N, C-alpha and C positions, 0 to 999 in steps of 0.2 A: 504493499499499499504506499501511494506518496504522498506526502501531507503538502496539500498544496497552500496553507496558509502557514508561512515561517514565520517563525518568533524573530529572526535574524538577518540580515541581507550579507549574504555570502561574501567573503572578504579574501585578498589575495594577501600575502605574508609581506611586509615591508620590508624594504633592504635588509634595515639594520632590527628585524625582529630576532626575538631571542629563541633559539634553537634547544627542544627539550627532544632528548632520544629517551623513549621507555621501552624497557624491554618488558615485554609481558608473557605473565606464566600461560595463560590463556590464549585462544585465536580467535574468539568471537566476542563475549563480553565485555572486557577489556579494551581492545579495540576502538571498539563501537563508539565507548562511551569516550574517549577519549579526542574521538575523531570530532566530536561535536563541538569541541573548542577549535579547533585548528579552520572550522569551518566558521567559526562565530567573531573571529580576532583576527585581524592584519598584525597584530600585535608579538602572536606568538608563531613559530612553526613547530609542527611536531612531526617527529620521527618513530614512526613505532612498530616495533619490532613484534611482530606476531609471533606465540611457538610455534614453533614447525612440528606439525605432526608427525614426521618422520624422525626428530630430532630430540634432543634432551631439556627439556622445560624446567628441569627444578634448577633452584639458585643457582645450585654450581654450574649446571649445562648452560644458564644466562650468562652466568661471570665468563665462561668460555666463550661462549659466542662475542661478547663484548671485546675480549681481550684478544680475538682474532678481529674485530673491526675495526678496534683503535690502535692497536699496535703491529702485530703482523698484518693481515690482509693477505686478500690473494695477490700474489706476482709480488709480494713484500710491500704492497702500497696500501695504508691505511684506509678503509672505508669511509672513515670521518674525521674532520681535524674539528675542533674545539677551539671558538671563541671565548673571551672573558664573560661573556653571560650566558654562554651555553651550559646545559645542565643535562647528566646522565642521572636518570631513574630506574629502580627495577621492583615491578609489579609484582613479586616472586611470591609464592607461598598464598597468593592471592585467593584460592580459593579454601577454605570458604572466606577471607578475609575481605576480598573485594564484593562478595556480596552484603557483608558489614557495614563496606561503606557505603554500597548502595540503600543501602537501610536508614542510615542515618540521613539522607537525605532527606526523609519525612518525620522522622522519629528522634527521642533522644533517648530513651530507653527500649529497651527489650523486655519481655515478660522473662523473668530470670528464674522463673519455675520451669520453664521448658529446657528440655537438653539440647542445645544446638548446637553439639560439639563438631559435627561433618557438615560435608559443604551440601551432601544431598537434603540435610534438615535446613539447614539456612537459605537454601532456593527455596524449598517449601514454604516455610515462614515468609522470605520476602512477596512472595506471591499471594499469599494470604493476605497480607495486611498492606497491600498495596494493590487497588483495584486495576486489573488487567496486568499486572506486573511491573517491573523497572521497564519504563522506553528510553532506551538510547539515545532518539530522536528529539525529544522534549524534556526530559524529568534532570539531566545535567544543569538545567538550569537554578537548578537549587542546591549549586554545589556551595555557595558560603554557608549556609544552615548545615549542610553534611561536613565542614569543617568545625564549625561551631561544636557540634551533638558529639561527633566522632573523638574531638581533642577532649571536652567534657568527660567525656564517655572512661577517655585513657587514662585519664589522669585520677580518676576517682574511683577508678577498679583498685583495690587495694590488693586484689588474688596476684599470687606471682605471673601466672600464666595468662591475666588479665584475658577470660574468656569473655568473648561477645564486644570485642575491640579490634580497631585497626590503625595501624600508623598512616593510610594512605593519607590522611590530613596532611602530613606535613608536605606531601607532594602538591595536595592543594592548595597550600598556603605559600607554595612556590609560584604555581602557577596563577595564582586567583590575581593579582597583584596586576598583569598583563592582559586578563581578558575581563576585569573588574567593568569598566564603562560600556563594555559590548552588552554584557550580562546583565546590568543593571536596565539599560537603554530596552531590552528582551522583556524582561520581567514587566516595565512601565507599560508594554505594549498589551498584557495582560487583564492590566485593571483597567 
């Protein structure tokens, strides 16, 4: 289904846009989520490295891929050259962490009586809580709420494992200043 009424106008990256290279453990959910921001703002350029279904998408596998991309490269040439404002992020071990991140776009706390320790449980819970499930074509607009809610949950959770929390808010906080104006304009169109 194609959304005809976009809340944003697609922008081409500015010449001096900050580059965010994001290595994703997943091949669908995480890349689709981050692609939203590249479409909405010209101040940021995202290079989203999707998990290769044939490769090793574990944290160590993603690190190996990054080393090849930055240091070894094919034919001895690095694939990427970073500028002063460019950043590299790993959205690894993101299942269920990424589902938790998506949850915080709408809610501050989850029902701690529920056992949500695996990916399947978080995916089901997310779909139960958000009518129609999380939609990466429109729901990333609530990133500022997700940053606030997930950071609060992360630091207020006293357990060592911090179940039901995520640190994706750190990536959100790094990305948000570059997309803030576009996000705020899109939110105004909702009202």
